[in-house]
KEKE-3310 file (N, C-alpha, C; in steps of 0.2 Angstrom, whole numbers, plus 5000, padded with zeros to 4 digits):
npx = (5005:5002:5002:4998:5001:4992:4998:5000:5002:5012:5031:5028:5016:5019:5030:5023:5013:5022:5027:5017:5015:5025:5026:5015:5022:5028:5037:5045:5041:5050:5045:5047:5042:5043:5032:5023:5021:5024:5022:5028:5023:5028:5025:5015:5000:4989:4989:4986:4975:4969:4971:4968:4973:4970:4964:4972:4982:4985:4984:4979:4978:4974:4983:4980:4995:4995:5003:5019:5031:5038:5047:5055:5043:5035:5024:5029:5038:5040:5044:5055:5069:5086:5101:5116:5131:5149:5153:5144:5124:5112:5096:5092:5090:5101:5108:5115:5128:5136:5152:5162:5175:5169:5176:5191:5204:5218:5229:5233:5224:5212:5214:5215:5204:5199:5198:5195:5181:5179:5182:5173:5162:5157:5153:5154:5163:5164:5168:5172:5176:5177:5170:5155:5153:5143:5152:5162:5174:5179:5184:5186:5192:5198:5198:5202:5214:5211:5199:5212:5215:5205:5202:5213:5212:5200:5209:5216:5206:5196:5182:5167:5167:5160:5156:5153:5150:5149:5149:5146:5160:5166:5160:5161:5178:5178:5170:5180:5186:5175:5162:5150:5142:5139:5125:5121:5114:5111:5112:5100:5090:5099:5097:5105:5117:5108:5106:5114:5125:5115:5117:5127:5131:5135:5131:5118:5119:5107:5104:5094:5086:5087:5076:5065:5048:5044:5038:5048:5058:5057:5054:5067:5074:5071:5073:5088:5086:5078:5088:5091:5098:5094:5102:5098:5100:5088:5093:5089:5091:5087:5077:5076:5068:5058:5063:5077:5087:5092:5103:5097:5079:5078:5066:5060:5048:5049:5053:5046:5035:5042:5044:5030:5027:5039:5048:5062:5077:5081:5091:5096:5105:5108:5119:5122:5105:5106:5118:5125:5134:5130:5116:5117:5118:5104:5096:5097:5095:5082:5078:5080:5074:5064:5063:5072:5084:5099:5110:5123:5133:5147:5161:5177:5197:5199:5187:5191:5197:5193:5192:5182:5163:5164:5159:5149:5154:5157:5171:5184:5183:5167:5161:5163:5155:5143:5138:5137:5132:5118:5117:5105:5095:5092:5093:5082:5075:5072:5081:5100:5116:5134:5144:5160:5164)
npy = (4995:5012:5029:5041:5063:5075:5089:5101:5096:5095:5094:5091:5083:5074:5067:5065:5053:5044:5040:5032:5021:5017:5015:5002:4992:4992:4997:5009:5017:5034:5044:5059:5071:5085:5089:5077:5068:5053:5040:5023:5009:4994:4977:4969:4976:4972:4976:4987:4992:4997:5008:5022:5031:5035:5046:5057:5070:5078:5067:5063:5050:5034:5019:5003:4991:4980:4968:4961:4964:4977:4991:4991:4996:5005:5013:5016:5028:5043:5048:5047:5035:5042:5034:5033:5032:5031:5043:5048:5049:5037:5036:5050:5062:5060:5048:5031:5024:5008:4999:4986:4970:4954:4946:4952:4950:4952:4965:4974:4972:4973:4990:4993:4990:5001:5014:5012:5013:5025:5034:5033:5038:5030:5030:5020:5006:4990:4974:4956:4951:4940:4925:4913:4900:4890:4879:4869:4871:4881:4898:4908:4918:4932:4936:4947:4950:4954:4964:4972:4979:4985:4994:5000:5006:5012:5025:5028:5035:5040:5033:5025:5009:4994:4977:4957:4950:4932:4927:4925:4928:4936:4946:4952:4956:4964:4977:4983:4988:4992:5004:4996:4983:4970:4960:4943:4937:4923:4921:4929:4925:4920:4921:4923:4929:4944:4947:4951:4959:4970:4973:4983:4997:5000:5005:4990:4983:4973:4961:4953:4936:4920:4915:4922:4930:4947:4953:4943:4946:4959:4957:4950:4960:4967:4959:4968:4980:4980:4977:4986:4994:5005:5010:5001:4995:4989:4976:4972:4955:4950:4933:4915:4906:4896:4899:4897:4907:4919:4920:4922:4930:4945:4955:4970:4972:4973:4983:4996:4993:4990:5003:5006:4998:4999:5011:5009:5013:5005:4997:4989:4976:4971:4965:4951:4948:4944:4937:4940:4950:4959:4961:4968:4980:4987:4983:4989:5000:5000:4996:5011:5019:5012:5017:5014:5019:5016:5008:4991:4985:4975:4974:4973:4971:4963:4953:4940:4935:4934:4927:4925:4925:4930:4932:4941:4952:4968:4978:4990:5000:4995:4999:5013:5016:5012:5023:5033:5031:5032:5046:5052:5048:5047:5058:5063:5057:5064:5064:5064:5060:5060:5059:5057:5059)
npz = (4998:4996:5003:5000:5000:5003:4990:4998:5011:5027:5032:5045:5046:5037:5042:5055:5048:5045:5057:5062:5055:5055:5071:5070:5067:5053:5039:5030:5016:5009:4996:4990:4977:4965:4964:4972:4985:4994:5005:5003:5011:5017:5022:5032:5029:5036:5048:5052:5055:5064:5062:5056:5046:5033:5039:5046:5046:5031:5024:5007:5001:5000:4993:4986:4983:4973:4965:4971:4970:4976:4980:4968:4960:4951:4958:4971:4967:4967:4956:4940:4942:4945:4942:4947:4941:4941:4932:4924:4918:4923:4916:4915:4902:4894:4883:4887:4885:4888:4883:4878:4878:4879:4888:4899:4895:4891:4898:4887:4876:4882:4886:4873:4871:4878:4876:4861:4863:4871:4861:4852:4861:4872:4889:4898:4902:4898:4904:4905:4919:4928:4921:4920:4912:4898:4896:4906:4901:4895:4891:4904:4914:4923:4933:4948:4944:4932:4934:4940:4928:4924:4932:4928:4916:4920:4927:4915:4904:4911:4911:4918:4927:4924:4930:4930:4942:4950:4962:4981:4986:4975:4973:4984:4982:4969:4975:4979:4967:4954:4947:4947:4949:4937:4939:4927:4918:4919:4934:4937:4948:4960:4973:4984:4982:4977:4987:4992:4985:4987:5001:4995:4993:4980:4963:4954:4939:4933:4927:4915:4915:4906:4905:4913:4919:4917:4929:4937:4934:4943:4955:4956:4954:4967:4978:4979:4982:4994:5004:5005:4993:4984:4971:4955:4939:4925:4914:4898:4889:4880:4876:4881:4868:4855:4845:4831:4825:4828:4844:4858:4860:4857:4868:4864:4869:4882:4885:4885:4893:4907:4911:4912:4924:4932:4942:4939:4927:4913:4902:4885:4878:4866:4860:4869:4863:4852:4845:4834:4826:4813:4817:4827:4827:4819:4831:4841:4836:4836:4850:4856:4850:4856:4871:4879:4891:4889:4882:4882:4874:4864:4862:4856:4851:4840:4833:4829:4834:4850:4865:4871:4865:4853:4837:4842:4843:4840:4830:4832:4822:4817:4826:4829:4818:4823:4834:4828:4819:4826:4836:4828:4827:4843:4845:4839:4848:4857:4867:4871:4865:4867:4855:4849:4837)
capx = (5000:5006:4999:4999:4999:4994:5003:4999:5006:5019:5033:5026:5011:5022:5032:5016:5012:5028:5029:5011:5015:5033:5022:5011:5029:5031:5044:5041:5049:5049:5049:5049:5042:5040:5024:5020:5024:5024:5023:5025:5022:5029:5024:5008:4995:4980:4992:4987:4966:4965:4975:4964:4977:4965:4959:4979:4979:4993:4981:4975:4972:4977:4981:4984:4999:4994:5012:5023:5036:5036:5050:5055:5036:5032:5019:5032:5040:5037:5046:5057:5076:5090:5106:5123:5137:5153:5152:5139:5120:5105:5089:5090:5091:5106:5107:5120:5132:5140:5155:5171:5176:5165:5182:5196:5211:5225:5228:5233:5217:5207:5217:5214:5196:5192:5200:5191:5175:5178:5184:5166:5158:5152:5153:5156:5168:5162:5171:5172:5183:5171:5165:5152:5151:5141:5157:5168:5182:5177:5188:5184:5191:5207:5197:5207:5218:5205:5199:5216:5219:5198:5203:5220:5209:5197:5212:5219:5200:5189:5176:5165:5168:5155:5160:5149:5150:5146:5148:5148:5169:5170:5157:5169:5183:5175:5170:5186:5189:5171:5158:5143:5143:5133:5121:5121:5106:5111:5111:5096:5089:5102:5095:5108:5121:5105:5106:5127:5125:5112:5121:5132:5132:5138:5125:5118:5115:5101:5099:5082:5084:5084:5065:5061:5044:5045:5037:5052:5062:5056:5055:5074:5077:5065:5080:5095:5083:5075:5095:5097:5104:5091:5104:5097:5097:5089:5094:5087:5096:5083:5073:5076:5058:5058:5067:5083:5090:5098:5106:5090:5078:5076:5059:5058:5042:5051:5055:5039:5030:5045:5043:5025:5027:5044:5053:5070:5081:5083:5096:5097:5110:5106:5124:5120:5102:5107:5124:5128:5136:5128:5108:5115:5114:5095:5092:5102:5091:5076:5077:5083:5065:5056:5061:5077:5089:5107:5114:5128:5136:5154:5169:5183:5200:5199:5183:5191:5200:5192:5192:5172:5157:5169:5154:5145:5157:5160:5176:5183:5177:5161:5157:5162:5150:5136:5137:5138:5123:5114:5113:5099:5090:5095:5089:5074:5069:5073:5088:5107:5121:5140:5148:5165:5169)
capy = (5000:5017:5035:5051:5067:5081:5091:5104:5093:5098:5091:5089:5078:5066:5062:5058:5045:5038:5036:5031:5017:5013:5012:4997:4987:4989:4998:5015:5019:5038:5048:5067:5074:5093:5089:5074:5065:5045:5034:5017:5005:4988:4973:4965:4979:4972:4978:4994:4989:5003:5014:5027:5031:5041:5054:5060:5076:5080:5063:5064:5042:5027:5015:4997:4991:4971:4967:4955:4970:4985:4996:4995:4998:5012:5017:5019:5032:5050:5050:5039:5035:5041:5031:5040:5028:5036:5056:5048:5046:5031:5037:5055:5063:5057:5041:5028:5015:5002:4994:4983:4966:4954:4944:4953:4942:4954:4972:4978:4970:4979:4997:4996:4992:5005:5018:5014:5016:5030:5040:5033:5038:5028:5033:5016:5000:4983:4967:4951:4948:4932:4921:4909:4897:4886:4874:4872:4871:4886:4903:4908:4926:4934:4939:4948:4955:4960:4970:4978:4979:4988:5000:5004:5007:5019:5029:5031:5037:5043:5029:5021:5003:4987:4968:4954:4945:4927:4925:4933:4931:4940:4955:4955:4958:4969:4982:4988:4990:4993:5006:4995:4977:4968:4951:4943:4932:4916:4920:4935:4922:4919:4926:4925:4931:4947:4951:4950:4967:4974:4973:4987:5004:5002:5003:4986:4980:4965:4956:4949:4929:4916:4912:4927:4935:4952:4950:4938:4951:4965:4957:4949:4970:4970:4956:4968:4985:4977:4975:4992:4998:5007:5010:5000:4995:4986:4974:4966:4954:4941:4927:4909:4904:4892:4902:4897:4911:4922:4916:4924:4932:4952:4957:4976:4978:4974:4990:4999:4986:4991:5009:5009:4995:5003:5020:5009:5014:5001:4997:4985:4972:4968:4958:4947:4944:4940:4932:4938:4956:4961:4962:4971:4991:4986:4981:4993:5009:5000:4996:5017:5020:5011:5021:5013:5025:5016:4999:4987:4981:4971:4980:4968:4976:4957:4949:4932:4932:4935:4920:4925:4931:4934:4933:4947:4957:4974:4978:4998:5005:4998:5003:5021:5018:5013:5026:5039:5033:5031:5048:5055:5045:5047:5067:5062:5055:5067:5062:5065:5058:5064:5056:5061:5061)
capz = (5000:4996:5008:4995:5003:4998:4990:5007:5016:5031:5034:5052:5045:5033:5049:5057:5046:5045:5065:5065:5050:5063:5076:5068:5066:5048:5035:5028:5009:5008:4993:4989:4971:4966:4966:4976:4993:4991:5006:5002:5015:5016:5026:5031:5029:5038:5054:5049:5052:5065:5062:5053:5040:5029:5042:5046:5044:5025:5017:5002:4998:5001:4988:4988:4978:4973:4965:4974:4970:4981:4981:4960:4957:4948:4963:4976:4967:4961:4949:4935:4944:4940:4945:4946:4940:4940:4929:4919:4925:4919:4916:4915:4895:4890:4883:4892:4881:4891:4880:4881:4877:4883:4893:4901:4893:4895:4900:4880:4874:4886:4887:4867:4869:4881:4872:4857:4865:4876:4856:4851:4863:4876:4895:4905:4899:4903:4905:4912:4926:4930:4917:4919:4904:4899:4896:4912:4899:4891:4896:4914:4916:4925:4940:4950:4942:4927:4938:4940:4924:4921:4936:4926:4912:4921:4926:4907:4902:4917:4909:4924:4924:4925:4927:4930:4949:4953:4970:4986:4984:4968:4976:4988:4976:4966:4976:4979:4960:4951:4949:4945:4947:4937:4941:4926:4917:4924:4941:4939:4953:4964:4979:4989:4978:4972:4992:4994:4982:4990:5006:4995:4989:4974:4957:4950:4931:4934:4918:4914:4914:4899:4904:4918:4916:4918:4936:4942:4934:4943:4960:4957:4961:4975:4985:4980:4982:4999:5006:5007:4988:4978:4964:4950:4933:4924:4906:4892:4883:4876:4883:4877:4864:4854:4839:4832:4822:4833:4850:4861:4856:4860:4869:4862:4873:4889:4888:4889:4901:4912:4910:4914:4931:4937:4940:4936:4920:4907:4895:4880:4878:4858:4856:4870:4863:4845:4845:4827:4826:4810:4818:4832:4826:4817:4836:4846:4835:4838:4859:4857:4846:4860:4876:4884:4891:4888:4879:4882:4867:4866:4857:4856:4848:4836:4836:4825:4840:4855:4872:4871:4861:4844:4834:4841:4846:4833:4830:4836:4817:4817:4834:4827:4813:4824:4836:4824:4816:4831:4836:4824:4829:4849:4846:4837:4852:4863:4872:4870:4867:4866:4852:4848:4831)
cpx = (5004:4999:5001:4994:4997:4997:5006:5004:5012:5022:5031:5020:5014:5025:5028:5012:5016:5029:5021:5013:5021:5028:5016:5018:5028:5033:5040:5045:5048:5052:5046:5049:5045:5036:5020:5022:5021:5029:5022:5026:5023:5028:5018:5006:4990:4986:4990:4980:4966:4967:4975:4969:4976:4963:4965:4978:4988:4989:4981:4973:4977:4975:4985:4988:4997:4999:5016:5032:5036:5043:5054:5047:5037:5028:5021:5034:5039:5040:5052:5065:5081:5099:5112:5128:5143:5154:5145:5130:5113:5098:5085:5090:5096:5106:5114:5123:5137:5146:5161:5169:5168:5168:5186:5201:5218:5223:5231:5230:5210:5209:5216:5207:5195:5194:5197:5185:5173:5177:5176:5162:5153:5156:5154:5160:5165:5165:5171:5179:5181:5168:5162:5151:5147:5146:5161:5175:5183:5183:5187:5184:5195:5203:5199:5209:5217:5203:5204:5216:5210:5199:5207:5216:5205:5200:5214:5212:5196:5182:5174:5168:5162:5160:5156:5151:5145:5146:5150:5155:5169:5165:5162:5174:5181:5173:5173:5190:5181:5166:5153:5144:5134:5131:5122:5114:5107:5111:5107:5092:5092:5102:5101:5113:5116:5107:5115:5127:5120:5114:5124:5130:5128:5130:5126:5116:5112:5099:5094:5085:5085:5076:5063:5055:5045:5046:5041:5057:5064:5056:5061:5077:5075:5070:5087:5090:5082:5083:5096:5100:5098:5094:5103:5095:5094:5090:5091:5092:5094:5081:5074:5068:5062:5062:5074:5086:5093:5097:5100:5086:5075:5069:5062:5052:5042:5053:5050:5036:5034:5044:5036:5026:5034:5047:5061:5074:5082:5089:5094:5102:5108:5115:5124:5110:5102:5113:5126:5128:5129:5120:5111:5113:5105:5094:5093:5097:5083:5074:5078:5077:5060:5057:5067:5082:5098:5106:5118:5131:5143:5156:5173:5188:5202:5195:5186:5196:5200:5193:5184:5167:5159:5164:5149:5147:5156:5168:5175:5177:5171:5156:5154:5153:5142:5134:5134:5130:5117:5110:5107:5096:5088:5091:5084:5070:5070:5077:5093:5112:5127:5145:5153:5169:5161)
cpy = (5005:5025:5038:5054:5071:5084:5099:5102:5096:5094:5087:5082:5074:5063:5062:5054:5043:5036:5032:5021:5012:5010:5004:4991:4985:4995:5003:5017:5027:5041:5052:5069:5080:5092:5083:5071:5059:5043:5026:5013:4998:4980:4971:4973:4979:4975:4986:4996:4997:5009:5022:5032:5038:5048:5057:5065:5076:5072:5064:5057:5036:5022:5009:4995:4979:4967:4965:4962:4976:4993:4997:4996:5004:5016:5018:5024:5037:5050:5045:5041:5036:5037:5034:5033:5031:5041:5053:5046:5043:5034:5043:5056:5060:5050:5036:5024:5013:4998:4990:4976:4962:4949:4950:4947:4944:4962:4975:4976:4976:4986:4998:4996:4997:5012:5020:5018:5021:5035:5038:5037:5037:5031:5027:5010:4994:4977:4964:4951:4941:4930:4917:4909:4893:4880:4877:4873:4875:4895:4906:4917:4924:4936:4942:4953:4953:4964:4974:4981:4985:4993:5002:5006:5014:5025:5033:5033:5038:5039:5025:5014:4997:4982:4964:4951:4941:4924:4928:4934:4936:4948:4955:4959:4964:4973:4986:4989:4994:5000:5003:4986:4974:4959:4949:4937:4927:4915:4926:4931:4918:4921:4929:4932:4940:4950:4954:4959:4972:4976:4982:4992:5004:5000:4995:4985:4974:4963:4953:4942:4926:4915:4916:4928:4940:4953:4947:4943:4959:4962:4952:4957:4969:4967:4964:4976:4983:4978:4983:4996:4998:5011:5003:5000:4991:4983:4968:4965:4946:4937:4922:4906:4898:4892:4902:4899:4915:4917:4916:4927:4940:4954:4964:4977:4976:4980:4997:4997:4989:4999:5008:5003:4997:5009:5017:5010:5007:5001:4992:4980:4970:4965:4952:4944:4943:4935:4933:4947:4962:4961:4969:4980:4990:4985:4987:5004:5005:4998:5004:5020:5018:5013:5016:5017:5020:5010:4996:4982:4981:4972:4974:4970:4971:4953:4942:4931:4932:4929:4920:4927:4934:4936:4938:4953:4960:4975:4985:5002:5003:4999:5011:5021:5016:5018:5032:5040:5034:5037:5054:5052:5047:5054:5068:5062:5060:5070:5064:5062:5061:5060:5060:5066:5068)
cpz = (5001:5000:5000:4998:4998:4995:4995:5008:5019:5029:5041:5050:5041:5037:5053:5055:5046:5054:5064:5060:5055:5067:5077:5068:5059:5044:5032:5021:5008:5000:4991:4982:4972:4967:4969:4983:4992:4997:5007:5010:5014:5022:5026:5033:5033:5047:5055:5051:5054:5069:5057:5048:5038:5032:5044:5044:5037:5020:5014:5001:5001:4995:4987:4982:4978:4972:4972:4976:4974:4978:4972:4959:4957:4953:4968:4975:4964:4955:4945:4940:4941:4943:4943:4944:4937:4940:4927:4923:4922:4921:4916:4906:4891:4889:4885:4889:4886:4886:4881:4877:4881:4890:4894:4900:4894:4897:4894:4878:4877:4886:4879:4866:4873:4878:4863:4860:4869:4869:4855:4855:4870:4883:4902:4901:4902:4901:4909:4915:4927:4925:4917:4914:4904:4898:4901:4908:4894:4896:4902:4917:4920:4931:4942:4947:4935:4929:4939:4936:4921:4925:4933:4921:4913:4922:4919:4902:4903:4912:4917:4923:4928:4925:4931:4937:4949:4957:4974:4986:4980:4970:4979:4987:4975:4968:4977:4972:4957:4952:4949:4946:4944:4939:4933:4924:4921:4933:4943:4947:4959:4968:4985:4987:4977:4980:4996:4990:4984:4997:5003:4990:4982:4967:4954:4945:4933:4928:4920:4912:4908:4900:4909:4914:4918:4926:4940:4940:4943:4953:4962:4961:4965:4981:4984:4985:4993:5007:5007:5000:4983:4972:4959:4944:4929:4915:4905:4891:4882:4879:4876:4873:4859:4844:4837:4829:4825:4841:4856:4855:4860:4865:4871:4867:4882:4892:4891:4893:4907:4915:4913:4922:4934:4934:4938:4931:4919:4901:4893:4880:4871:4857:4857:4866:4856:4846:4839:4828:4819:4811:4825:4833:4823:4827:4842:4843:4837:4845:4860:4856:4854:4868:4879:4886:4893:4882:4881:4875:4867:4861:4860:4850:4839:4836:4836:4833:4849:4858:4871:4866:4856:4838:4834:4843:4842:4833:4832:4828:4816:4823:4834:4825:4818:4830:4833:4819:4822:4835:4835:4828:4839:4851:4842:4842:4858:4869:4867:4870:4864:4860:4850:4841:4827)
residu = (MET:ILE:VAL:VAL:MET:ARG:PRO:ASP:ALA:THR:GLU:GLU:ASN:ILE:GLN:THR:VAL:ILE:LYS:THR:ILE:GLU:TYR:CYS:GLY:LEU:LYS:VAL:HIS:LEU:SER:GLN:GLY:SER:GLU:VAL:THR:ILE:ILE:GLY:VAL:ILE:GLY:ASP:LYS:SER:LYS:LEU:SER:LYS:SER:ASN:LEU:GLU:LEU:LEU:GLU:GLY:VAL:ASP:LYS:LEU:VAL:PRO:VAL:THR:GLU:SER:TYR:LYS:LEU:SER:ASN:LYS:LYS:PHE:PHE:ALA:GLY:PRO:SER:ILE:ILE:LYS:VAL:GLY:ASN:CYS:GLU:ILE:GLY:GLY:LYS:GLU:ILE:VAL:ILE:MET:ALA:GLY:PRO:CYS:ALA:VAL:GLU:SER:ARG:GLU:GLN:LEU:LEU:SER:SER:ALA:HIS:ALA:VAL:LYS:LYS:ALA:GLY:ALA:GLN:ILE:LEU:ARG:GLY:GLY:ALA:TYR:LYS:PRO:ARG:THR:SER:PRO:TYR:SER:PHE:GLN:GLY:LEU:GLU:GLU:GLU:GLY:LEU:LYS:TYR:MET:ALA:GLU:ALA:ARG:GLU:GLU:THR:GLY:LEU:ALA:ILE:VAL:CYS:GLU:VAL:THR:SER:THR:GLN:ALA:VAL:GLU:THR:ALA:ALA:LYS:TYR:VAL:ASP:MET:MET:GLN:ILE:GLY:ALA:ARG:ASN:MET:GLN:ASN:PHE:GLN:LEU:LEU:LYS:GLU:VAL:GLY:LYS:THR:LYS:ILE:PRO:VAL:LEU:LEU:LYS:ARG:GLY:LEU:CYS:ALA:THR:ILE:ASP:GLU:TRP:LEU:ASN:ALA:ALA:GLU:TYR:ILE:MET:SER:GLU:GLY:ASN:PRO:ASN:VAL:VAL:LEU:CYS:GLU:ARG:GLY:ILE:ARG:THR:PHE:GLU:THR:SER:THR:ARG:ASN:THR:LEU:ASP:ILE:SER:ALA:VAL:PRO:VAL:ILE:LYS:ALA:LYS:SER:HIS:LEU:PRO:ILE:ILE:VAL:ASP:PRO:SER:HIS:ALA:THR:GLY:ILE:ARG:ASP:PHE:VAL:GLU:PRO:LEU:ALA:LYS:ALA:SER:ILE:ALA:ALA:GLY:ALA:ASP:GLY:LEU:MET:ILE:GLU:VAL:HIS:PRO:ASP:PRO:SER:LYS:ALA:LEU:SER:ASP:GLY:PRO:GLN:SER:LEU:ASN:PRO:GLU:ALA:PHE:MET:LYS:LEU:THR:LYS:ASN:LEU:LYS:PRO:LEU:ILE:GLU:LEU:MET:GLY:ARG:SER:PHE:ASN:ASN:HIS:GLU)
# end
């Protein structure tokens, strides 16, 4: 349930409502916008049966929230969330592009990638130091050594860095280096891992699971936020269907659905969705047109030699062309993007 306060409600009115809710043994989420103040009630609302909240001074109305996710629910927040990662903001007017190699393979490979994506306008460097792979014999990542290379790349370029974490131990290590932690599709419902990243204040990129519904995805975000970390960005990366023409099926409709259900920003990863580099640009354009707040694109200095996901990776020249072609569409959508060319 949420309590919507009247525009003329005083701070004393708001605090009285909060104290009444907490006295009944429930938690409160306060969201104050420029025009409206919303007080979210978290817990068993039956405990409020005798509180007469609707009669308190300054209260406009009580609105029931039937969805199981609360903190990630649009009803709980007075406006869209803007998540700060390094020097950029996701969810505002600017489209944010995260780009870089699927896996950190060497210092030279990562630094080369970082300078290339920076030149093309990316604001965040992505790179996998921990790689959960389908086969146990595939390259698994450089772990902390890879994180050190990413931190060095940040120092050289000014790019923020995002890296996937796959275990509670990885969270502890990555927290010393990264600006954003990524929860991959395979771990979307690894609830212990979600709780661990929730205990940090570090922004989290939460990818949609292979077969997850949107409500399951938002409930995964709820696990992170319920531990005290509100800094969650959602990432649509394709779901598994009967179609085999592409690696996964990109659910473009997830973008407007999330915008209708949640205040959290959403970006799209067309690289993992398709698995085919030729399809990355058209789906990146479709994602922007649908209202996405950003993109995640795989870029490698030499995709033919990549140790992970080479077929879907763009080389620096192709990535530069992509960002150049995206800019007119981004501006048409009323957003902005700083392509340096």
